C-alpha positions as CSV (number, residue, x, y, z in Angstrom):
1,X,164.7,55.4,239.8
2,X,164.0,52.9,242.5
3,X,161.6,55.3,244.3
4,X,159.3,55.9,241.3
5,X,155.8,54.5,242.0
6,X,153.9,52.6,239.4
7,X,151.6,55.6,239.0
8,X,154.6,57.9,238.4
9,X,156.1,55.5,235.8
10,X,152.7,55.4,234.0
11,X,152.5,59.3,234.0
12,X,156.0,59.4,232.5
13,X,155.1,57.0,229.7
14,X,151.8,58.7,229.1
15,X,153.5,62.1,228.8
16,X,156.3,60.8,226.6
17,X,153.8,59.5,224.1
18,X,151.7,62.7,224.3
19,X,154.8,64.9,223.8
20,X,156.0,63.0,220.7
21,X,152.5,63.0,219.1
22,X,151.2,66.4,220.1
23,X,154.2,68.6,220.9
24,X,157.2,67.5,218.8
25,X,155.7,67.6,215.3
26,X,154.8,71.3,215.5
27,X,157.5,72.6,217.9
28,X,159.7,74.1,215.2
29,X,156.8,75.9,213.5
30,X,155.4,77.4,216.7
31,X,158.9,78.6,217.5
32,X,159.4,80.2,214.1
33,X,155.9,81.8,214.1
34,X,156.0,82.7,217.8
35,X,152.6,81.0,218.2
36,X,151.1,79.2,221.2
37,X,150.1,75.5,220.7
38,X,146.7,76.1,222.3
39,X,145.3,72.9,220.8
40,X,147.9,70.7,222.5
41,X,147.5,72.7,225.8
42,X,143.8,72.0,225.9
43,X,144.5,68.3,225.3
44,X,146.7,68.3,228.4
45,X,143.5,68.7,230.3
46,X,142.1,65.6,228.7
47,X,145.4,63.9,229.6
48,X,144.8,64.7,233.2
49,X,148.1,66.6,234.0
50,X,146.9,70.2,234.3
51,X,146.1,69.6,237.9
52,X,149.0,67.2,238.6
53,X,149.4,68.4,242.3
54,X,145.7,69.3,242.9
55,X,143.3,67.3,245.0
56,X,141.1,64.7,243.2
57,X,138.1,66.4,244.8
58,X,138.6,69.2,242.2
59,X,139.6,66.9,239.4
60,X,143.3,66.9,240.1
61,X,145.8,64.0,240.1
62,X,146.7,64.4,243.8
63,X,150.4,63.7,243.1
64,X,153.6,65.5,244.1
65,X,156.7,67.3,243.0
66,X,158.2,64.2,241.6
67,X,155.3,63.4,239.3
68,X,155.2,67.1,238.2
69,X,158.9,67.0,237.4
70,X,158.5,63.8,235.3
71,X,155.9,65.6,233.2
72,X,158.3,68.6,232.8
73,X,161.1,66.3,231.5
74,X,159.0,64.4,229.0
75,X,157.3,67.5,227.7
76,X,160.6,69.4,227.7
77,X,162.3,66.9,225.4
78,X,159.7,67.7,222.7
79,X,158.9,71.4,223.2
80,X,160.3,73.5,226.0
81,X,158.0,76.4,225.2
82,X,154.8,74.5,225.6
83,X,156.3,73.0,228.8
84,X,157.0,76.4,230.2
85,X,153.3,77.4,229.6
86,X,152.3,74.2,231.3
87,X,154.5,75.0,234.3
88,X,153.0,78.5,234.6
89,X,149.5,77.1,234.6
90,X,149.9,73.9,236.7
91,X,152.5,75.0,239.2
92,X,152.3,78.8,239.4
93,X,148.6,79.1,239.2
94,X,146.9,75.7,240.0
95,X,149.3,74.6,242.7
96,X,149.2,78.0,244.4
97,X,145.4,77.9,244.5
98,X,145.5,74.3,245.8
99,X,148.0,75.2,248.5
100,X,146.7,78.6,249.7
101,X,143.1,79.3,248.7
102,X,139.9,78.6,250.6
103,X,137.7,75.6,249.9
104,X,135.2,77.9,248.2
105,X,137.9,79.4,246.0
106,X,139.2,76.0,245.1
107,X,135.8,74.8,244.2
108,X,135.2,77.9,242.0
109,X,138.5,78.0,240.1
110,X,140.3,74.6,240.1
111,X,137.8,72.5,238.1
112,X,137.9,74.6,234.9
113,X,141.7,75.2,235.2
114,X,142.3,71.4,235.6
115,X,140.2,70.5,232.5
116,X,141.8,73.2,230.4
117,X,138.6,75.2,229.9
118,X,140.4,78.0,231.7
119,X,144.1,78.9,231.4
120,X,146.0,80.4,234.3
121,X,149.1,82.5,235.1
122,X,150.8,84.0,238.1
123,X,151.8,87.7,238.5
124,X,154.8,88.4,240.6
125,X,157.5,90.2,238.6
126,X,157.1,93.8,237.7
127,X,158.9,96.2,235.2
128,X,161.2,97.4,238.0
129,X,161.1,94.4,240.3
130,X,162.2,91.0,239.1
131,X,164.6,89.3,241.5
132,X,163.5,91.6,244.3
133,X,160.1,89.9,244.7
134,X,159.4,91.8,248.0
135,X,159.9,95.1,246.3
136,X,156.7,94.9,244.2
137,X,154.8,98.1,243.9
138,X,151.4,96.9,242.5
139,X,149.0,98.1,245.2
140,X,145.6,97.0,246.3
141,X,144.0,99.6,248.6
142,X,141.2,98.6,250.9
143,X,138.1,100.6,250.1
144,X,135.7,98.9,252.6
145,X,133.7,96.5,250.5
146,X,136.4,96.1,247.8
147,X,140.0,96.7,246.9
148,X,141.2,99.2,244.3
149,X,144.2,97.8,242.4
150,X,146.8,99.7,240.4
151,X,150.0,98.6,238.9
152,X,151.4,96.1,236.4
153,X,153.2,92.8,236.1
154,X,155.9,92.0,233.6
155,X,157.3,88.8,232.0
156,X,154.1,86.9,232.7
157,X,153.9,83.5,231.0
158,X,150.4,82.9,229.4
159,X,149.4,86.5,230.1
160,X,147.6,87.0,226.8
161,X,145.7,83.7,227.0
162,X,144.9,83.6,230.7
163,X,141.4,83.5,232.1
164,X,142.6,83.4,235.7
165,X,145.6,85.3,237.2
166,X,147.0,84.6,240.7
167,X,148.5,88.0,241.5
168,X,150.6,89.4,244.4
169,X,150.0,93.0,245.4
170,X,151.1,95.4,248.2
171,X,148.4,96.0,250.8
172,X,150.4,98.0,253.3
173,X,153.6,100.1,253.8
174,X,155.8,97.4,255.3
175,X,158.0,95.3,253.0
176,X,156.2,92.1,253.8
177,X,152.7,93.6,253.5
178,X,152.0,91.5,250.4
179,X,148.7,89.8,249.7
180,X,147.3,87.6,247.0
181,X,144.3,87.9,244.8
182,X,142.7,85.5,242.3
183,X,141.7,87.7,239.4
184,X,139.4,87.0,236.5
185,X,139.6,88.2,232.9
186,X,135.8,87.9,232.6
187,X,135.4,90.4,235.5
188,X,137.8,92.9,233.7
189,X,140.2,92.6,236.6
190,X,143.2,92.9,234.2
191,X,144.2,93.8,230.7
192,X,147.3,92.8,228.8
193,X,150.0,94.8,227.1
194,X,151.9,94.0,223.9
195,X,153.4,90.5,223.6
196,X,157.1,90.3,224.5
197,X,159.3,88.9,221.8
198,X,162.0,86.6,223.1
199,X,165.2,84.9,222.1
200,X,163.9,81.5,223.2
201,X,160.7,79.9,224.5
202,X,159.1,81.7,221.6
203,X,156.1,79.5,221.5
204,X,155.3,80.3,225.1
205,X,153.3,83.6,225.2
206,X,154.8,86.2,227.5
207,X,153.2,89.6,228.3
208,X,152.2,92.2,230.8
209,X,149.3,92.3,233.1
210,X,147.9,95.8,233.7
211,X,145.7,97.0,236.5
212,X,144.1,100.4,236.2
213,X,141.8,101.4,239.0
214,X,140.4,97.9,239.1
215,X,137.7,97.1,241.7
216,X,138.3,93.7,243.2
217,X,135.8,92.3,245.7
218,X,137.0,90.9,249.0
219,X,136.1,87.4,248.0
220,X,139.1,87.4,245.6
221,X,141.6,87.8,248.5
222,X,143.5,84.6,249.2
223,X,143.8,84.1,253.0
224,X,144.4,87.2,255.1
225,X,146.2,90.4,254.2
226,X,149.9,90.1,254.5
227,X,150.0,86.3,254.3
228,X,151.6,86.0,251.0
229,X,155.4,86.4,251.6
230,X,155.5,82.9,253.0
231,X,153.2,81.5,250.3
232,X,155.3,83.1,247.6
233,X,158.6,81.7,248.9
234,X,157.2,78.2,249.4
235,X,155.8,77.9,245.9
236,X,159.1,79.2,244.5
237,X,160.7,76.0,245.8
238,X,158.5,73.6,243.8
239,X,158.7,76.0,240.8
240,X,162.5,75.9,240.9
241,X,162.6,72.1,241.1
242,X,160.1,71.6,238.3
243,X,161.6,74.1,235.9
244,X,164.9,72.2,236.3
245,X,162.9,69.3,234.8
246,X,162.6,71.2,231.6
247,X,166.3,71.6,231.5
248,X,166.8,67.9,232.0
249,X,164.4,67.2,229.1
250,X,166.4,69.6,226.9
251,X,169.7,68.0,227.8
252,X,168.4,64.5,227.1
253,X,167.0,65.7,223.7
254,X,170.3,67.3,222.8
255,X,172.1,64.0,223.7
256,X,169.6,61.9,221.7
257,X,170.0,64.2,218.6
258,X,173.8,64.2,218.9
259,X,174.0,60.4,219.1
260,X,171.8,60.1,216.1
261,X,173.8,62.6,214.1
262,X,177.1,61.1,215.0
263,X,175.9,57.7,213.6
264,X,174.7,59.3,210.4
265,X,177.1,62.0,209.5
266,X,180.3,60.9,207.6
267,X,183.5,62.8,207.2
268,X,186.8,61.5,205.7
269,X,185.4,58.1,204.9
270,X,183.7,57.2,208.2
271,X,181.0,58.4,210.5
272,X,182.0,61.1,212.9
273,X,180.9,58.9,215.8
274,X,184.0,56.8,215.1
275,X,186.3,59.7,216.0
276,X,187.5,59.7,219.6
277,X,187.0,63.5,220.0
278,X,183.3,63.0,219.1
279,X,183.1,60.0,221.4
280,X,184.5,62.1,224.2
281,X,181.8,64.8,223.7
282,X,179.1,62.2,223.7
283,X,180.4,60.4,226.7
284,X,180.6,63.7,228.7
285,X,177.1,64.7,227.6
286,X,175.7,61.4,228.6
287,X,177.4,61.5,232.0
288,X,176.3,65.0,232.7
289,X,172.7,64.2,231.8
290,X,172.8,61.2,234.1
291,X,174.1,63.4,236.9
292,X,171.4,65.9,236.3
293,X,168.7,63.2,236.4
294,X,169.9,61.7,239.6
295,X,170.3,65.1,241.4
296,X,166.9,66.3,240.2
297,X,164.8,63.3,241.0
298,X,166.5,62.8,244.3
299,X,165.7,66.4,245.2
300,X,162.1,66.0,244.0
301,X,161.7,62.8,246.0
302,X,163.1,64.4,249.1
303,X,160.8,67.4,248.6
304,X,157.8,65.1,248.6
305,X,159.1,63.4,251.8
306,X,159.1,66.7,253.6
307,X,162.8,67.6,253.2
308,X,162.2,71.1,252.0
309,X,164.1,74.4,252.1
310,X,165.0,77.2,249.8
311,X,168.6,76.1,249.6
312,X,167.6,72.6,248.4
313,X,165.6,73.9,245.5
314,X,168.2,76.6,244.8
315,X,171.0,74.1,244.3
316,X,169.1,72.0,241.7
317,X,167.9,75.2,240.0
318,X,171.4,76.6,239.8
319,X,173.1,73.4,238.6
320,X,170.7,71.9,236.0
321,X,170.0,74.8,233.7
322,X,173.7,75.7,233.6
323,X,174.7,72.2,232.7
324,X,171.9,71.9,230.1
325,X,173.1,75.1,228.4
326,X,176.6,73.5,228.3
327,X,175.2,70.3,226.8
328,X,173.2,72.2,224.2
329,X,176.2,74.2,223.2
330,X,178.2,71.0,222.8
331,X,175.4,69.5,220.7
332,X,175.6,72.6,218.4
333,X,179.4,72.2,218.1
334,X,179.0,68.5,217.3
335,X,176.5,69.2,214.6
336,X,178.8,71.8,213.1
337,X,177.2,74.3,210.7
338,X,174.0,72.3,210.8
339,X,173.8,72.8,214.6
340,X,174.0,76.6,214.1
341,X,171.3,76.5,211.6
342,X,167.6,75.7,212.0
343,X,168.1,72.5,210.0
344,X,168.3,70.7,213.4
345,X,166.5,71.5,216.7
346,X,169.6,71.8,218.9
347,X,169.9,75.6,218.3
348,X,166.3,76.0,219.5
349,X,166.9,73.9,222.5
350,X,169.9,76.0,223.5
351,X,167.9,79.2,223.1
352,X,165.0,77.8,225.1
353,X,167.1,76.6,227.9
354,X,168.8,79.9,228.5
355,X,165.5,81.2,230.0
356,X,165.8,78.5,232.7
357,X,169.0,80.3,234.0
358,X,166.9,83.5,234.4
359,X,163.3,82.6,235.2
360,X,162.2,81.5,238.7
361,X,165.2,83.2,240.1
362,X,168.5,84.0,238.2
363,X,171.6,81.9,238.8
364,X,173.0,84.8,240.8
365,X,170.0,84.8,243.2
366,X,170.4,81.0,243.6
367,X,174.0,81.5,244.6
368,X,173.0,84.1,247.2
369,X,170.4,81.8,248.7
370,X,172.8,78.8,248.9
371,X,175.7,80.9,250.3
372,X,173.5,82.6,252.9
373,X,172.2,79.2,254.1
374,X,175.8,77.8,254.3
375,X,177.0,80.7,256.3
376,X,174.0,80.7,258.6
377,X,174.4,77.0,259.3
378,X,178.1,77.4,260.0
379,X,177.3,80.0,262.7
């Protein structure tokens, strides 16, 4: 893209090499065993991308949404599961602390998160409240010199491995009385439930955060009580753009696998790539992937230039995961029986991508956001 800076191009190349060397070789095994590639995750700290949007003062790269999305695409081509864990750490935890925490809190938490010494997660969804983020029931009651927290968070990426949790809790009776706390495992601020077994993203640990009469000192409060509704919605925008980057990576990987297979697989005396029906599938997959890339990076670039809004992120979040699922299904069809088996990675890529149509806001929620903005603008 013409607007990629030299630094962004270097990040893309660096992450492409890292993904092929550290993520791709063991992606299938970690998916099969439902294990977290912790060794590779720690090396992401050495690579310098765990704090991609954080200030250099704390060890971060000081870059923006565009750079973060480039990382998501390159990692996503190799192992979407590891990329999801990377997103939960770098965007949901690190970026939130960078954007909203005090200087003291940033100095305390960011350096170890950015080096990979600590792993982070974010707690928003609950067993009874997923899409309805403002309906959360985890409560933090002010007890004078501390808060007493009770409740639980569900579907939390990195839960079992996290040292730091960026958690939303209700601190009042009004719907928007939501506040944020930075919690530490070492302080016994949270425990974790049983791991959640999933259809896809199986190498990305998912679990429950549990708070049972937890004492949380006032220094763990981010900003002021009731500040967090705005913070929550703003970080959802960059989350939705960057998670679409994982879908782009999956789509590109499915296309690459399909082109390779079409050139190698022979039927009726010639390669299947010589048949017009296969050529049509490949041409459409390539065109759709190019459309995804242009839409995504144009959106990320605009975001960094200040052209932000919930509907902008919602459009790219709605379009790309849906298109990537279609491309992944086409790749399976093109591979025939091999595509449906675990002989080739396209079936894993399809399973992984389906999460992107659900996480960070379902397709249906994206439609509501987009339509609401259209109608409001027309009025």
